[in-house]
N, C-alpha and C positions, 0 to 999 in steps of 0.2 A: 440360587446359592447366590452365588459371587459375584454377579451385579450387588445385590439388595444390598451387600458387605461394603459394597464401595461407595452409597447413598451415606451422606452426614444422619448423626443417630439424632437431630434434631426434628428430624424426619416423623409427626407419625404416622408416616407413607412405609418406610421403611420397616420400621415397630411392626408394624400391621405382617410386611412379607413375611419378615424372621417368622411371628407367630402363627399361621399356618405353617411354614415347616417342620415344625414340630408336634408328632402327637400329645395329644394336649392339647394344645392350640397356645404355650404357656415356653416365653424363651428360655426361662430357666425351669430347669423341674429338673432332681432327684436322680440320679444314675440305678441306684439300686432302692427297696426301701431300706429305707435308719429303723436300727433294735434300737435308735435310743428310747429314754425317757421323755416322756411330754414336759416342758418348763414350762412356767407360764410366768409372762412378761409383761413391758407400758412398754411402745414404742411414741409417742410424742403424747401420755394418759392413752392408750388406747391400746387394751390390753388382749394380749395374744400367745397363743401356744408356738413356741420348736420343740424340736426333737435336741436330746441332752448330745454334747457331741459338734453339730455344729458351731460359727464365727455366728455374733452380727451381724456380717455384711452379708453372708448368705441370707439369712431368717430378713434381712430387708432389703433383699433384692426378691427374697418368696412371697413377701409379705407388697411386694408390689412400688419400694421408695429405692428409685431408680438415681437417686441425687439424694444426700446422705447432708450435704448439705449444698451453701450456695457461694462463690467465688467472695472471697474478699476485696480485689479485684476490679471485679466486672460484675459482681452481682449473679454469671450466668452456673449452674445448675451441674454440682458437682458428683460424682457417684466412683463407685469399687469399681476399682480399674486393671488395680495387678494382681491381687487379691492374695499377695506376699510379705505385703509392710514396707514397697522399696519406694508408692507416691507418693500415699501421705494424701491420698484422693474421698478415702473414706473415715476422716477423721467422726466426730462421733463427743455428745460427751453420754459418760455411766456412770450415772449414783453419783451425781454432781462434781464432777470433773473432767474440766472439757480436755478436747483436741487430745480423744484416745481411737488409736485406731485397730475400727470396728472387725477388720480383717483378720490383726491377730491375735483374737480376745472369743473365744467361747462362751454361748447365750450362759446364764444362771438365773438358778429360781429370784424373781424378785429382781427384777433385772430392771432400771427405768434409763430406757432408750431413750435419750433426744438428737433429731440432726437442729442442726445447728446453719444460720443466716446469716450469711454476708460478715462483716470482720468481731473478731472478739474484744468484746467489752467489761474492761478491764474495772473497778470499784476500786476505791483509794481505804 
């Protein structure tokens, strides 16, 4: 596992190596069964369920969204990194409000989450 972590995250090969090391085959999984009620929300127009108490970033990772925006400078994908509100890599649009930190917000019933792409567009 140590050798795999030295590989760049951009390669699919590393993801495959990490996935086989985790029971169940997923890199991100719950450590314990959540007791929270199921909450229904949409991510990029697709309805999905999550557990009450989870952060938006955790749900994005659980549902397979490794990148929640692209860099305004290079266009490269960016995703949750620190999961504690320091790095600002997990910015998404929630209920029409842009640049919300997904790691700092808990999911809520009916929430509409949209991942971002590129520079922010400001309408006059």
